[in-house]
N, CA, C and O atoms as a Tripos MOL2 file, in Angstrom:
@<TRIPOS>MOLECULE
protein
  308   307    77     0     0
PROTEIN
NO_CHARGES

@<TRIPOS>ATOM
      1 N           0.8380   -1.1640    0.0000 N.3       1 MET1
      2 CA          0.0000    0.0000    0.0000 C.3       1 MET1
      3 C           0.8900    1.2370    0.0000 C.2       1 MET1
      4 O           1.7600    1.3900    0.8570 O.2       1 MET1
      5 N           0.6570    2.1270   -0.9850 N.am      2 GLU2
      6 CA          1.4360    3.3470   -1.0810 C.3       2 GLU2
      7 C           0.7540    4.4450   -0.2820 C.2       2 GLU2
      8 O          -0.4700    4.5690   -0.2800 O.2       2 GLU2
      9 N           1.5580    5.2240    0.3830 N.am      3 THR3
     10 CA          1.0050    6.3620    1.1060 C.3       3 THR3
     11 C           1.4000    7.6330    0.3720 C.2       3 THR3
     12 O           2.4480    7.6990   -0.2690 O.2       3 THR3
     13 N           0.5550    8.6260    0.4750 N.am      4 ALA4
     14 CA          0.8440    9.8980   -0.1730 C.3       4 ALA4
     15 C           2.0330   10.5380    0.5140 C.2       4 ALA4
     16 O           2.2000   10.4050    1.7260 O.2       4 ALA4
     17 N           2.8610   11.2320   -0.2520 N.am      5 PRO5
     18 CA          4.0160   11.8830    0.3690 C.3       5 PRO5
     19 C           3.5440   12.9630    1.3270 C.2       5 PRO5
     20 O           2.5150   13.5950    1.0920 O.2       5 PRO5
     21 N           4.2840   13.1780    2.3990 N.am      6 PRO6
     22 CA          3.8700   14.2010    3.3640 C.3       6 PRO6
     23 C           3.9030   15.5820    2.7100 C.2       6 PRO6
     24 O           4.7650   15.8840    1.8840 O.2       6 PRO6
     25 N           2.9460   16.3950    3.1030 N.am      7 ARG7
     26 CA          2.9040   17.7490    2.5490 C.3       7 ARG7
     27 C           4.0550   18.5660    3.1190 C.2       7 ARG7
     28 O           4.4470   18.4140    4.2760 O.2       7 ARG7
     29 N           4.5660   19.4110    2.2910 N.am      8 SER8
     30 CA          5.6710   20.2460    2.7720 C.3       8 SER8
     31 C           5.1340   21.2540    3.7820 C.2       8 SER8
     32 O           3.9340   21.5290    3.8230 O.2       8 SER8
     33 N           5.9980   21.7800    4.5640 N.am      9 LEU9
     34 CA          5.6330   22.7580    5.5760 C.3       9 LEU9
     35 C           4.9920   23.9800    4.9100 C.2       9 LEU9
     36 O           4.0170   24.5320    5.4210 O.2       9 LEU9
     37 N           5.5410   24.3940    3.7760 N.am     10 PHE10
     38 CA          5.0070   25.5480    3.0690 C.3      10 PHE10
     39 C           3.5740   25.2920    2.6050 C.2      10 PHE10
     40 O           2.7100   26.1530    2.7730 O.2      10 PHE10
     41 N           3.3110   24.1280    2.0270 N.am     11 ASP11
     42 CA          1.9680   23.7990    1.5620 C.3      11 ASP11
     43 C           0.9780   23.7840    2.7220 C.2      11 ASP11
     44 O          -0.1400   24.2860    2.6000 O.2      11 ASP11
     45 N           1.3850   23.2190    3.8210 N.am     12 GLU12
     46 CA          0.5150   23.1590    4.9980 C.3      12 GLU12
     47 C           0.2240   24.5640    5.5200 C.2      12 GLU12
     48 O          -0.9210   24.8860    5.8380 O.2      12 GLU12
     49 N           1.2510   25.3920    5.6090 N.am     13 LEU13
     50 CA          1.0850   26.7590    6.0820 C.3      13 LEU13
     51 C           0.1630   27.5430    5.1410 C.2      13 LEU13
     52 O          -0.7340   28.2550    5.5920 O.2      13 LEU13
     53 N           0.3920   27.4050    3.8450 N.am     14 GLN14
     54 CA         -0.4380   28.0980    2.8670 C.3      14 GLN14
     55 C          -1.8990   27.6630    2.9850 C.2      14 GLN14
     56 O          -2.8060   28.4920    2.9140 O.2      14 GLN14
     57 N          -2.1170   26.3950    3.1620 N.am     15 SER15
     58 CA         -3.4710   25.8750    3.2990 C.3      15 SER15
     59 C          -4.1620   26.4410    4.5330 C.2      15 SER15
     60 O          -5.3230   26.8460    4.4770 O.2      15 SER15
     61 N          -3.4440   26.4650    5.6350 N.am     16 ARG16
     62 CA         -4.0300   26.9760    6.8800 C.3      16 ARG16
     63 C          -4.3110   28.4820    6.8040 C.2      16 ARG16
     64 O          -5.3420   28.9460    7.2910 O.2      16 ARG16
     65 N          -3.4100   29.2310    6.2030 N.am     17 VAL17
     66 CA         -3.6240   30.6760    6.0630 C.3      17 VAL17
     67 C          -4.8190   30.9300    5.1520 C.2      17 VAL17
     68 O          -5.6510   31.7880    5.4480 O.2      17 VAL17
     69 N          -4.9110   30.2060    4.0630 N.am     18 SER18
     70 CA         -6.0540   30.3580    3.1540 C.3      18 SER18
     71 C          -7.3610   30.0500    3.8650 C.2      18 SER18
     72 O          -8.3550   30.7560    3.6920 O.2      18 SER18
     73 N          -7.3550   28.9910    4.6650 N.am     19 GLU19
     74 CA         -8.5630   28.6270    5.4130 C.3      19 GLU19
     75 C          -8.9230   29.7110    6.4280 C.2      19 GLU19
     76 O         -10.0980   30.0450    6.5870 O.2      19 GLU19
     77 N          -7.9290   30.2570    7.1090 N.am     20 LEU20
     78 CA         -8.1900   31.3270    8.0680 C.3      20 LEU20
     79 C          -8.7920   32.5540    7.3780 C.2      20 LEU20
     80 O          -9.7320   33.1630    7.8890 O.2      20 LEU20
     81 N          -8.2470   32.9070    6.2230 N.am     21 LEU21
     82 CA         -8.7650   34.0700    5.4950 C.3      21 LEU21
     83 C         -10.1850   33.8430    4.9960 C.2      21 LEU21
     84 O         -11.0140   34.7530    5.0180 O.2      21 LEU21
     85 N         -10.4610   32.6140    4.5440 N.am     22 ARG22
     86 CA        -11.8140   32.3030    4.0700 C.3      22 ARG22
     87 C         -12.8270   32.4200    5.2010 C.2      22 ARG22
     88 O         -13.9660   32.8300    4.9790 O.2      22 ARG22
     89 N         -12.4170   32.0630    6.4050 N.am     23 ASN23
     90 CA        -13.3300   32.0550    7.5410 C.3      23 ASN23
     91 C         -13.2660   33.3270    8.3860 C.2      23 ASN23
     92 O         -13.9120   33.4200    9.4300 O.2      23 ASN23
     93 N         -12.4920   34.2970    7.9310 N.am     24 SER24
     94 CA        -12.3460   35.5220    8.7180 C.3      24 SER24
     95 C         -13.1450   36.6520    8.0930 C.2      24 SER24
     96 O         -13.6510   36.5240    6.9780 O.2      24 SER24
     97 N         -13.2550   37.7430    8.8050 N.am     25 PRO25
     98 CA        -13.9450   38.9060    8.2370 C.3      25 PRO25
     99 C         -13.2090   39.4960    7.0370 C.2      25 PRO25
    100 O         -13.7820   40.3050    6.3070 O.2      25 PRO25
    101 N         -11.9590   39.1100    6.8190 N.am     26 ALA26
    102 CA        -11.1970   39.6430    5.6890 C.3      26 ALA26
    103 C         -11.8930   39.3390    4.3640 C.2      26 ALA26
    104 O         -11.8930   40.1750    3.4610 O.2      26 ALA26
    105 N         -12.4810   38.1610    4.2410 N.am     27 ALA27
    106 CA        -13.1770   37.8020    3.0060 C.3      27 ALA27
    107 C         -14.3820   38.7110    2.7930 C.2      27 ALA27
    108 O         -14.6340   39.1550    1.6730 O.2      27 ALA27
    109 N         -15.1230   38.9870    3.8580 N.am     28 ASP28
    110 CA        -16.2710   39.9020    3.7630 C.3      28 ASP28
    111 C         -15.8200   41.3090    3.4120 C.2      28 ASP28
    112 O         -16.4450   41.9860    2.5960 O.2      28 ASP28
    113 N         -14.7390   41.7400    4.0290 N.am     29 ILE29
    114 CA        -14.2170   43.0810    3.7610 C.3      29 ILE29
    115 C         -13.8030   43.1940    2.2960 C.2      29 ILE29
    116 O         -14.0810   44.1980    1.6410 O.2      29 ILE29
    117 N         -13.1410   42.1610    1.7900 N.am     30 GLU30
    118 CA        -12.7080   42.1740    0.3840 C.3      30 GLU30
    119 C         -13.9130   42.2650   -0.5520 C.2      30 GLU30
    120 O         -13.9060   43.0550   -1.4960 O.2      30 GLU30
    121 N         -14.9430   41.4620   -0.2960 N.am     31 ARG31
    122 CA        -16.1470   41.4940   -1.1390 C.3      31 ARG31
    123 C         -16.8100   42.8630   -1.0760 C.2      31 ARG31
    124 O         -17.2210   43.4080   -2.1010 O.2      31 ARG31
    125 N         -16.9120   43.4170    0.1300 N.am     32 ASN32
    126 CA        -17.5300   44.7360    0.2890 C.3      32 ASN32
    127 C         -16.7260   45.8220   -0.4150 C.2      32 ASN32
    128 O         -17.3050   46.7160   -1.0320 O.2      32 ASN32
    129 N         -15.4070   45.7570   -0.3300 N.am     33 MET33
    130 CA        -14.5630   46.7490   -0.9940 C.3      33 MET33
    131 C         -14.7060   46.6490   -2.5120 C.2      33 MET33
    132 O         -14.7720   47.6700   -3.1960 O.2      33 MET33
    133 N         -14.7560   45.4290   -3.0400 N.am     34 LYS34
    134 CA        -14.9230   45.2640   -4.4880 C.3      34 LYS34
    135 C         -16.2580   45.8350   -4.9420 C.2      34 LYS34
    136 O         -16.3300   46.4890   -5.9830 O.2      34 LYS34
    137 N         -17.3000   45.5980   -4.1840 N.am     35 ALA35
    138 CA        -18.6200   46.1260   -4.5370 C.3      35 ALA35
    139 C         -18.6170   47.6480   -4.4630 C.2      35 ALA35
    140 O         -19.1720   48.3140   -5.3370 O.2      35 ALA35
    141 N         -18.0000   48.1970   -3.4310 N.am     36 LEU36
    142 CA        -17.9300   49.6460   -3.2740 C.3      36 LEU36
    143 C         -17.1520   50.2830   -4.4230 C.2      36 LEU36
    144 O         -17.5690   51.3030   -4.9720 O.2      36 LEU36
    145 N         -16.0340   49.6850   -4.7790 N.am     37 LEU37
    146 CA        -15.2410   50.2220   -5.8830 C.3      37 LEU37
    147 C         -15.9980   50.1390   -7.2030 C.2      37 LEU37
    148 O         -15.9510   51.0740   -8.0020 O.2      37 LEU37
    149 N         -16.6910   49.0400   -7.4380 N.am     38 ALA38
    150 CA        -17.4660   48.8930   -8.6720 C.3      38 ALA38
    151 C         -18.5330   49.9700   -8.7630 C.2      38 ALA38
    152 O         -18.7260   50.5610   -9.8240 O.2      38 ALA38
    153 N         -19.2290   50.2320   -7.6580 N.am     39 GLN39
    154 CA        -20.2560   51.2830   -7.6420 C.3      39 GLN39
    155 C         -19.6360   52.6550   -7.8880 C.2      39 GLN39
    156 O         -20.1880   53.4660   -8.6320 O.2      39 GLN39
    157 N         -18.5110   52.9060   -7.2750 N.am     40 THR40
    158 CA        -17.8380   54.2020   -7.4440 C.3      40 THR40
    159 C         -17.4030   54.3960   -8.8850 C.2      40 THR40
    160 O         -17.5820   55.4790   -9.4430 O.2      40 THR40
    161 N         -16.8340   53.3620   -9.4970 N.am     41 PHE41
    162 CA        -16.3860   53.4760  -10.8820 C.3      41 PHE41
    163 C         -17.5610   53.7020  -11.8280 C.2      41 PHE41
    164 O         -17.4210   54.4190  -12.8180 O.2      41 PHE41
    165 N         -18.7070   53.1070  -11.5440 N.am     42 GLN42
    166 CA        -19.8810   53.3200  -12.3850 C.3      42 GLN42
    167 C         -20.3610   54.7600  -12.2850 C.2      42 GLN42
    168 O         -20.7890   55.3410  -13.2830 O.2      42 GLN42
    169 N         -20.2970   55.3340  -11.1030 N.am     43 ARG43
    170 CA        -20.7770   56.7060  -10.9050 C.3      43 ARG43
    171 C         -19.8820   57.7360  -11.5780 C.2      43 ARG43
    172 O         -20.3750   58.7660  -12.0370 O.2      43 ARG43
    173 N         -18.5780   57.4820  -11.6470 N.am     44 VAL44
    174 CA        -17.6680   58.4670  -12.2170 C.3      44 VAL44
    175 C         -17.4920   58.2830  -13.7270 C.2      44 VAL44
    176 O         -16.7080   59.0010  -14.3470 O.2      44 VAL44
    177 N         -18.2020   57.3440  -14.3130 N.am     45 ASP45
    178 CA        -18.1950   57.1370  -15.7600 C.3      45 ASP45
    179 C         -16.7820   57.0020  -16.3290 C.2      45 ASP45
    180 O         -16.4130   57.7350  -17.2470 O.2      45 ASP45
    181 N         -16.0090   56.0940  -15.8040 N.am     46 LEU46
    182 CA        -14.6700   55.8480  -16.3180 C.3      46 LEU46
    183 C         -14.7440   55.1640  -17.6720 C.2      46 LEU46
    184 O         -15.6750   54.4070  -17.9470 O.2      46 LEU46
    185 N         -13.7580   55.4350  -18.5110 N.am     47 VAL47
    186 CA        -13.6750   54.7760  -19.8130 C.3      47 VAL47
    187 C         -12.3310   54.0680  -19.9090 C.2      47 VAL47
    188 O         -11.3850   54.3820  -19.1870 O.2      47 VAL47
    189 N         -12.2760   53.1140  -20.8110 N.am     48 THR48
    190 CA        -11.0140   52.4100  -21.0050 C.3      48 THR48
    191 C         -10.0540   53.2930  -21.7890 C.2      48 THR48
    192 O         -10.4570   54.2790  -22.4040 O.2      48 THR48
    193 N          -8.8030   52.9310  -21.7570 N.am     49 ARG49
    194 CA         -7.7790   53.6770  -22.5040 C.3      49 ARG49
    195 C          -8.0940   53.6410  -23.9980 C.2      49 ARG49
    196 O          -7.9180   54.6460  -24.6870 O.2      49 ARG49
    197 N          -8.5570   52.5010  -24.5070 N.am     50 ASP50
    198 CA         -8.9050   52.3780  -25.9260 C.3      50 ASP50
    199 C         -10.0330   53.3270  -26.2980 C.2      50 ASP50
    200 O          -9.9790   53.9750  -27.3440 O.2      50 ASP50
    201 N         -11.0530   53.4160  -25.4520 N.am     51 GLU51
    202 CA        -12.1670   54.3320  -25.7140 C.3      51 GLU51
    203 C         -11.6840   55.7810  -25.7000 C.2      51 GLU51
    204 O         -12.1020   56.5860  -26.5320 O.2      51 GLU51
    205 N         -10.8190   56.1060  -24.7700 N.am     52 PHE52
    206 CA        -10.2790   57.4570  -24.6720 C.3      52 PHE52
    207 C          -9.4890   57.8140  -25.9300 C.2      52 PHE52
    208 O          -9.6590   58.8980  -26.4870 O.2      52 PHE52
    209 N          -8.6350   56.9100  -26.3710 N.am     53 GLU53
    210 CA         -7.8260   57.1640  -27.5670 C.3      53 GLU53
    211 C          -8.6990   57.2720  -28.8130 C.2      53 GLU53
    212 O          -8.4160   58.0780  -29.6990 O.2      53 GLU53
    213 N          -9.7540   56.4700  -28.8860 N.am     54 ALA54
    214 CA        -10.6750   56.5660  -30.0240 C.3      54 ALA54
    215 C         -11.3450   57.9320  -30.0420 C.2      54 ALA54
    216 O         -11.5130   58.5210  -31.1100 O.2      54 ALA54
    217 N         -11.7290   58.4420  -28.8830 N.am     55 GLN55
    218 CA        -12.3430   59.7660  -28.8130 C.3      55 GLN55
    219 C         -11.3430   60.8610  -29.1940 C.2      55 GLN55
    220 O         -11.7160   61.8480  -29.8290 O.2      55 GLN55
    221 N         -10.0880   60.6920  -28.8130 N.am     56 LEU56
    222 CA         -9.0590   61.6570  -29.2040 C.3      56 LEU56
    223 C          -8.8960   61.6920  -30.7190 C.2      56 LEU56
    224 O          -8.7490   62.7630  -31.3080 O.2      56 LEU56
    225 N          -8.9230   60.5190  -31.3470 N.am     57 GLU57
    226 CA         -8.8120   60.4580  -32.8010 C.3      57 GLU57
    227 C         -10.0050   61.1460  -33.4640 C.2      57 GLU57
    228 O          -9.8330   61.9000  -34.4220 O.2      57 GLU57
    229 N         -11.2010   60.8900  -32.9630 N.am     58 ARG58
    230 CA        -12.3920   61.5480  -33.5140 C.3      58 ARG58
    231 C         -12.2960   63.0610  -33.3690 C.2      58 ARG58
    232 O         -12.6240   63.8070  -34.2920 O.2      58 ARG58
    233 N         -11.8470   63.5000  -32.2140 N.am     59 LEU59
    234 CA        -11.7080   64.9300  -31.9700 C.3      59 LEU59
    235 C         -10.6980   65.5560  -32.9380 C.2      59 LEU59
    236 O         -10.9270   66.6470  -33.4590 O.2      59 LEU59
    237 N          -9.5960   64.8700  -33.1730 N.am     60 ALA60
    238 CA         -8.5860   65.3890  -34.1020 C.3      60 ALA60
    239 C          -9.1640   65.4920  -35.5120 C.2      60 ALA60
    240 O          -8.9200   66.4780  -36.2080 O.2      60 ALA60
    241 N          -9.9260   64.4840  -35.9400 N.am     61 ARG61
    242 CA        -10.5450   64.5300  -37.2740 C.3      61 ARG61
    243 C         -11.5510   65.6760  -37.3630 C.2      61 ARG61
    244 O         -11.5950   66.3920  -38.3620 O.2      61 ARG61
    245 N         -12.3560   65.8450  -36.3180 N.am     62 LEU62
    246 CA        -13.3270   66.9430  -36.3120 C.3      62 LEU62
    247 C         -12.6370   68.3030  -36.3390 C.2      62 LEU62
    248 O         -13.0900   69.2180  -37.0270 O.2      62 LEU62
    249 N         -11.5550   68.4330  -35.6000 N.am     63 GLN63
    250 CA        -10.8160   69.6980  -35.5950 C.3      63 GLN63
    251 C         -10.2610   69.9910  -36.9800 C.2      63 GLN63
    252 O         -10.2690   71.1360  -37.4310 O.2      63 GLN63
    253 N          -9.7840   68.9610  -37.6440 N.am     64 GLU64
    254 CA         -9.2740   69.1290  -39.0090 C.3      64 GLU64
    255 C         -10.3800   69.5970  -39.9510 C.2      64 GLU64
    256 O         -10.1560   70.4710  -40.7880 O.2      64 GLU64
    257 N         -11.5610   69.0230  -39.8180 N.am     65 ARG65
    258 CA        -12.6940   69.4360  -40.6590 C.3      65 ARG65
    259 C         -13.0930   70.8830  -40.3720 C.2      65 ARG65
    260 O         -13.3770   71.6480  -41.2940 O.2      65 ARG65
    261 N         -13.1120   71.2500  -39.1010 N.am     66 VAL66
    262 CA        -13.4440   72.6350  -38.7340 C.3      66 VAL66
    263 C         -12.4200   73.5920  -39.3490 C.2      66 VAL66
    264 O         -12.7820   74.6350  -39.8930 O.2      66 VAL66
    265 N         -11.1470   73.2300  -39.2570 N.am     67 ASP67
    266 CA        -10.0940   74.0760  -39.8360 C.3      67 ASP67
    267 C         -10.2830   74.2360  -41.3470 C.2      67 ASP67
    268 O         -10.1060   75.3330  -41.8760 O.2      67 ASP67
    269 N         -10.6400   73.1560  -42.0450 N.am     68 GLN68
    270 CA        -10.8750   73.2150  -43.4880 C.3      68 GLN68
    271 C         -12.0690   74.1120  -43.8150 C.2      68 GLN68
    272 O         -12.0170   74.9070  -44.7540 O.2      68 GLN68
    273 N         -13.1380   73.9800  -43.0390 N.am     69 ILE69
    274 CA        -14.3290   74.8040  -43.2710 C.3      69 ILE69
    275 C         -14.0070   76.2750  -43.0220 C.2      69 ILE69
    276 O         -14.4100   77.1400  -43.7990 O.2      69 ILE69
    277 N         -13.2870   76.5570  -41.9490 N.am     70 GLU70
    278 CA        -12.9090   77.9430  -41.6630 C.3      70 GLU70
    279 C         -12.0480   78.5130  -42.7880 C.2      70 GLU70
    280 O         -12.1940   79.6770  -43.1620 O.2      70 GLU70
    281 N         -11.1590   77.6940  -43.3210 N.am     71 LYS71
    282 CA        -10.2980   78.1450  -44.4140 C.3      71 LYS71
    283 C         -11.1330   78.4630  -45.6520 C.2      71 LYS71
    284 O         -10.9110   79.4810  -46.3060 O.2      71 LYS71
    285 N         -12.0910   77.5960  -45.9730 N.am     72 ARG72
    286 CA        -12.9520   77.8430  -47.1330 C.3      72 ARG72
    287 C         -13.8040   79.0980  -46.9390 C.2      72 ARG72
    288 O         -14.0060   79.8740  -47.8720 O.2      72 ARG72
    289 N         -14.2970   79.2830  -45.7240 N.am     73 LEU73
    290 CA        -15.0950   80.4750  -45.4400 C.3      73 LEU73
    291 C         -14.2500   81.7440  -45.5730 C.2      73 LEU73
    292 O         -14.7200   82.7600  -46.0840 O.2      73 LEU73
    293 N         -13.0050   81.6760  -45.1110 N.am     74 ALA74
    294 CA        -12.1050   82.8270  -45.1950 C.3      74 ALA74
    295 C         -11.7760   83.1440  -46.6510 C.2      74 ALA74
    296 O         -11.6230   84.3150  -46.9980 O.2      74 ALA74
    297 N         -11.6650   82.1450  -47.5010 N.am     75 GLN75
    298 CA        -11.3710   82.3610  -48.9220 C.3      75 GLN75
    299 C         -12.5720   82.9420  -49.6420 C.2      75 GLN75
    300 O         -12.4100   83.6710  -50.6210 O.2      75 GLN75
    301 N         -13.7640   82.6370  -49.1790 N.am     76 GLY76
    302 CA        -14.9900   83.1380  -49.8030 C.3      76 GLY76
    303 C         -15.2570   84.5870  -49.4840 C.2      76 GLY76
    304 O         -16.0420   85.2290  -50.1830 O.2      76 GLY76
    305 N         -14.6390   85.1240  -48.4610 N.am     77 ASP77
    306 CA        -14.9060   86.5290  -48.0800 C.3      77 ASP77
    307 C         -14.1830   87.4940  -48.9670 C.2      77 ASP77
    308 O         -14.2980   88.7060  -48.7840 O.2      77 ASP77
@<TRIPOS>BOND
     1     1     2 1
     2     2     3 1
     3     3     4 2
     4     3     5 am
     5     5     6 1
     6     6     7 1
     7     7     8 2
     8     7     9 am
     9     9    10 1
    10    10    11 1
    11    11    12 2
    12    11    13 am
    13    13    14 1
    14    14    15 1
    15    15    16 2
    16    15    17 am
    17    17    18 1
    18    18    19 1
    19    19    20 2
    20    19    21 am
    21    21    22 1
    22    22    23 1
    23    23    24 2
    24    23    25 am
    25    25    26 1
    26    26    27 1
    27    27    28 2
    28    27    29 am
    29    29    30 1
    30    30    31 1
    31    31    32 2
    32    31    33 am
    33    33    34 1
    34    34    35 1
    35    35    36 2
    36    35    37 am
    37    37    38 1
    38    38    39 1
    39    39    40 2
    40    39    41 am
    41    41    42 1
    42    42    43 1
    43    43    44 2
    44    43    45 am
    45    45    46 1
    46    46    47 1
    47    47    48 2
    48    47    49 am
    49    49    50 1
    50    50    51 1
    51    51    52 2
    52    51    53 am
    53    53    54 1
    54    54    55 1
    55    55    56 2
    56    55    57 am
    57    57    58 1
    58    58    59 1
    59    59    60 2
    60    59    61 am
    61    61    62 1
    62    62    63 1
    63    63    64 2
    64    63    65 am
    65    65    66 1
    66    66    67 1
    67    67    68 2
    68    67    69 am
    69    69    70 1
    70    70    71 1
    71    71    72 2
    72    71    73 am
    73    73    74 1
    74    74    75 1
    75    75    76 2
    76    75    77 am
    77    77    78 1
    78    78    79 1
    79    79    80 2
    80    79    81 am
    81    81    82 1
    82    82    83 1
    83    83    84 2
    84    83    85 am
    85    85    86 1
    86    86    87 1
    87    87    88 2
    88    87    89 am
    89    89    90 1
    90    90    91 1
    91    91    92 2
    92    91    93 am
    93    93    94 1
    94    94    95 1
    95    95    96 2
    96    95    97 am
    97    97    98 1
    98    98    99 1
    99    99   100 2
   100    99   101 am
   101   101   102 1
   102   102   103 1
   103   103   104 2
   104   103   105 am
   105   105   106 1
   106   106   107 1
   107   107   108 2
   108   107   109 am
   109   109   110 1
   110   110   111 1
   111   111   112 2
   112   111   113 am
   113   113   114 1
   114   114   115 1
   115   115   116 2
   116   115   117 am
   117   117   118 1
   118   118   119 1
   119   119   120 2
   120   119   121 am
   121   121   122 1
   122   122   123 1
   123   123   124 2
   124   123   125 am
   125   125   126 1
   126   126   127 1
   127   127   128 2
   128   127   129 am
   129   129   130 1
   130   130   131 1
   131   131   132 2
   132   131   133 am
   133   133   134 1
   134   134   135 1
   135   135   136 2
   136   135   137 am
   137   137   138 1
   138   138   139 1
   139   139   140 2
   140   139   141 am
   141   141   142 1
   142   142   143 1
   143   143   144 2
   144   143   145 am
   145   145   146 1
   146   146   147 1
   147   147   148 2
   148   147   149 am
   149   149   150 1
   150   150   151 1
   151   151   152 2
   152   151   153 am
   153   153   154 1
   154   154   155 1
   155   155   156 2
   156   155   157 am
   157   157   158 1
   158   158   159 1
   159   159   160 2
   160   159   161 am
   161   161   162 1
   162   162   163 1
   163   163   164 2
   164   163   165 am
   165   165   166 1
   166   166   167 1
   167   167   168 2
   168   167   169 am
   169   169   170 1
   170   170   171 1
   171   171   172 2
   172   171   173 am
   173   173   174 1
   174   174   175 1
   175   175   176 2
   176   175   177 am
   177   177   178 1
   178   178   179 1
   179   179   180 2
   180   179   181 am
   181   181   182 1
   182   182   183 1
   183   183   184 2
   184   183   185 am
   185   185   186 1
   186   186   187 1
   187   187   188 2
   188   187   189 am
   189   189   190 1
   190   190   191 1
   191   191   192 2
   192   191   193 am
   193   193   194 1
   194   194   195 1
   195   195   196 2
   196   195   197 am
   197   197   198 1
   198   198   199 1
   199   199   200 2
   200   199   201 am
   201   201   202 1
   202   202   203 1
   203   203   204 2
   204   203   205 am
   205   205   206 1
   206   206   207 1
   207   207   208 2
   208   207   209 am
   209   209   210 1
   210   210   211 1
   211   211   212 2
   212   211   213 am
   213   213   214 1
   214   214   215 1
   215   215   216 2
   216   215   217 am
   217   217   218 1
   218   218   219 1
   219   219   220 2
   220   219   221 am
   221   221   222 1
   222   222   223 1
   223   223   224 2
   224   223   225 am
   225   225   226 1
   226   226   227 1
   227   227   228 2
   228   227   229 am
   229   229   230 1
   230   230   231 1
   231   231   232 2
   232   231   233 am
   233   233   234 1
   234   234   235 1
   235   235   236 2
   236   235   237 am
   237   237   238 1
   238   238   239 1
   239   239   240 2
   240   239   241 am
   241   241   242 1
   242   242   243 1
   243   243   244 2
   244   243   245 am
   245   245   246 1
   246   246   247 1
   247   247   248 2
   248   247   249 am
   249   249   250 1
   250   250   251 1
   251   251   252 2
   252   251   253 am
   253   253   254 1
   254   254   255 1
   255   255   256 2
   256   255   257 am
   257   257   258 1
   258   258   259 1
   259   259   260 2
   260   259   261 am
   261   261   262 1
   262   262   263 1
   263   263   264 2
   264   263   265 am
   265   265   266 1
   266   266   267 1
   267   267   268 2
   268   267   269 am
   269   269   270 1
   270   270   271 1
   271   271   272 2
   272   271   273 am
   273   273   274 1
   274   274   275 1
   275   275   276 2
   276   275   277 am
   277   277   278 1
   278   278   279 1
   279   279   280 2
   280   279   281 am
   281   281   282 1
   282   282   283 1
   283   283   284 2
   284   283   285 am
   285   285   286 1
   286   286   287 1
   287   287   288 2
   288   287   289 am
   289   289   290 1
   290   290   291 1
   291   291   292 2
   292   291   293 am
   293   293   294 1
   294   294   295 1
   295   295   296 2
   296   295   297 am
   297   297   298 1
   298   298   299 1
   299   299   300 2
   300   299   301 am
   301   301   302 1
   302   302   303 1
   303   303   304 2
   304   303   305 am
   305   305   306 1
   306   306   307 1
   307   307   308 2
@<TRIPOS>SUBSTRUCTURE
     1 MET1         2 RESIDUE 1 A MET
     2 GLU2         6 RESIDUE 1 A GLU
     3 THR3        10 RESIDUE 1 A THR
     4 ALA4        14 RESIDUE 1 A ALA
     5 PRO5        18 RESIDUE 1 A PRO
     6 PRO6        22 RESIDUE 1 A PRO
     7 ARG7        26 RESIDUE 1 A ARG
     8 SER8        30 RESIDUE 1 A SER
     9 LEU9        34 RESIDUE 1 A LEU
    10 PHE10       38 RESIDUE 1 A PHE
    11 ASP11       42 RESIDUE 1 A ASP
    12 GLU12       46 RESIDUE 1 A GLU
    13 LEU13       50 RESIDUE 1 A LEU
    14 GLN14       54 RESIDUE 1 A GLN
    15 SER15       58 RESIDUE 1 A SER
    16 ARG16       62 RESIDUE 1 A ARG
    17 VAL17       66 RESIDUE 1 A VAL
    18 SER18       70 RESIDUE 1 A SER
    19 GLU19       74 RESIDUE 1 A GLU
    20 LEU20       78 RESIDUE 1 A LEU
    21 LEU21       82 RESIDUE 1 A LEU
    22 ARG22       86 RESIDUE 1 A ARG
    23 ASN23       90 RESIDUE 1 A ASN
    24 SER24       94 RESIDUE 1 A SER
    25 PRO25       98 RESIDUE 1 A PRO
    26 ALA26      102 RESIDUE 1 A ALA
    27 ALA27      106 RESIDUE 1 A ALA
    28 ASP28      110 RESIDUE 1 A ASP
    29 ILE29      114 RESIDUE 1 A ILE
    30 GLU30      118 RESIDUE 1 A GLU
    31 ARG31      122 RESIDUE 1 A ARG
    32 ASN32      126 RESIDUE 1 A ASN
    33 MET33      130 RESIDUE 1 A MET
    34 LYS34      134 RESIDUE 1 A LYS
    35 ALA35      138 RESIDUE 1 A ALA
    36 LEU36      142 RESIDUE 1 A LEU
    37 LEU37      146 RESIDUE 1 A LEU
    38 ALA38      150 RESIDUE 1 A ALA
    39 GLN39      154 RESIDUE 1 A GLN
    40 THR40      158 RESIDUE 1 A THR
    41 PHE41      162 RESIDUE 1 A PHE
    42 GLN42      166 RESIDUE 1 A GLN
    43 ARG43      170 RESIDUE 1 A ARG
    44 VAL44      174 RESIDUE 1 A VAL
    45 ASP45      178 RESIDUE 1 A ASP
    46 LEU46      182 RESIDUE 1 A LEU
    47 VAL47      186 RESIDUE 1 A VAL
    48 THR48      190 RESIDUE 1 A THR
    49 ARG49      194 RESIDUE 1 A ARG
    50 ASP50      198 RESIDUE 1 A ASP
    51 GLU51      202 RESIDUE 1 A GLU
    52 PHE52      206 RESIDUE 1 A PHE
    53 GLU53      210 RESIDUE 1 A GLU
    54 ALA54      214 RESIDUE 1 A ALA
    55 GLN55      218 RESIDUE 1 A GLN
    56 LEU56      222 RESIDUE 1 A LEU
    57 GLU57      226 RESIDUE 1 A GLU
    58 ARG58      230 RESIDUE 1 A ARG
    59 LEU59      234 RESIDUE 1 A LEU
    60 ALA60      238 RESIDUE 1 A ALA
    61 ARG61      242 RESIDUE 1 A ARG
    62 LEU62      246 RESIDUE 1 A LEU
    63 GLN63      250 RESIDUE 1 A GLN
    64 GLU64      254 RESIDUE 1 A GLU
    65 ARG65      258 RESIDUE 1 A ARG
    66 VAL66      262 RESIDUE 1 A VAL
    67 ASP67      266 RESIDUE 1 A ASP
    68 GLN68      270 RESIDUE 1 A GLN
    69 ILE69      274 RESIDUE 1 A ILE
    70 GLU70      278 RESIDUE 1 A GLU
    71 LYS71      282 RESIDUE 1 A LYS
    72 ARG72      286 RESIDUE 1 A ARG
    73 LEU73      290 RESIDUE 1 A LEU
    74 ALA74      294 RESIDUE 1 A ALA
    75 GLN75      298 RESIDUE 1 A GLN
    76 GLY76      302 RESIDUE 1 A GLY
    77 ASP77      306 RESIDUE 1 A ASP
């Protein structure tokens, strides 16, 4: 009959610490903090970096069009 190798001290310690955290108020605090942060981020209307850069590109194109229109208007006067 083969027996499983003994767990290392590190594995045992990690297991016990994980169990303590799961059963402690720390887990509740973590869940509450995540929920609070999610609500806060929704209220401040954050955007991703990709969305921000896309808006910058649109703004640059619009500014270019405005400049062209202003130039044409100035030539017509």
